[in-house]
C-alpha angles and dihedrals in degrees: 000000000000112000095015121129138176137190124217115203119200114197102197135175095257101029151346119253133177138191126200115206129187122206119218132165106304094342143082118207128201103226102172139005128178143154138196127194120245124219114252113274099020089108117028122192091340096311126110109240099163107042092177093057091046091048091051091053092048091050090051089049092052093046093050101039099039098219114194097233142035093215114101144177114222133194134217130206124155144104090295092064120084122193118180138154113249138172117228132179110269116257136150114287096251092049091047092052094050094047098037094106091057094043098052107032091106091056095056130091089204133057108276091230089060094053137084106220136204134165127204112196116221106175144341119245137185113252133195113314092012094295119155116249127189116213117198149133115283113208119196123176130180108261092216091052093050091046089052090061093043091051092053089052090049092050088054090058095254133114128227113228096178140008113214135184107256094222090056088053090053089055092053094050099042109028119099105204114212104259094162100061092245094139139269118318122203113196136175114221117200117189108187114202130175096274105353127061121192117209118187129168112204135183110216091329098319112115113236103168135017131189128173115204121197091219132093149139094304091062089065091048092047091051093051091047094047098045096040096040093230134131117274092245091058092043091053090051092050092047092053091045095049109034125176120319097011121144103225130202122225129035096267094047092047091050091050091046091056091053093048089048094050098045092040091051091051090050092051090049090054090053092047090049091054092050091046089053089053092048091050092055121101115273096007117153125218116271111246097194145349119232116204126200143145132084091285090057089075090077105120114247095014096111092046093049092048090051093051093044099045096033088223123121110257126206134175112251126228114205091186095050096098096040130095110230115230129188095310095151087235124121120233087255092053091048090052091049095052095039094095090051095052103072096095102041092042091048092048090052091048088057088073089066097049 
């Protein structure tokens, strides 16, 4: 893979960010990383609704960061993406791919002709009468939604080489597969964005469960702004200053603290509910730890509250931990600051090597 490179482009609610990786012998190097803020409403609940605004931000990102290519891998994660575990009759991979639409139409809440489909095999099982059954994760995304993201990329003068599921990208960037033969690890990865949170449980790098929540860090900011009657910038600053479970001084700070506590607690309960659903499913293994990342993960007290609520050890993930850092133009302090934001674009770029 010497000389190969790939760029992952994350189109988020609050901004667009991209990471360029190069693949050498036995190493992966971060060559470039950049981000540009998006105007409010350009992306809603993970879906592009103003392709011109998104394209303008991507153009600005490319002009500023000087990526080496205009070919990108993008991710999708929103309410128009369905991920569920299904059992299908075993058949060779090429036959399964060509017949997937006919095999899975009964599992979908949307017409199969309006969906982009993918299937990720997990294991082979024995069915009735000794037949072979393939269990895996079925991914179905609205074709119009996917085309909306591709169109924004096209308007920016770039081309999309692959569309990936964002939670799968998170697994690539944060999972630490067991290379030492120490046994199977089951981890829950939680990537908290502005309005979309990706939850994925994986077993040594293999996704077992995916849930996409339409909640994130911006919900806390919005609640503080609405209930306090203050600008969003001020609400964001108060949120970061207070965090969850902080005893505040002053009437305004106490009022804001109650809002952060209430919305933060509801968010934690949603995450716990998702993990409880996974644990209640047939054949699920206990979760050994929860890895937290994303811009919304910076909320003070969130990791501690998750650990108390889920009774699972929680640590902050570092998507750049296993990467060599090239001539990015970023200082070590800047790399550390953007690290929590890098899980999706880094994981998307890593998909080119898999």
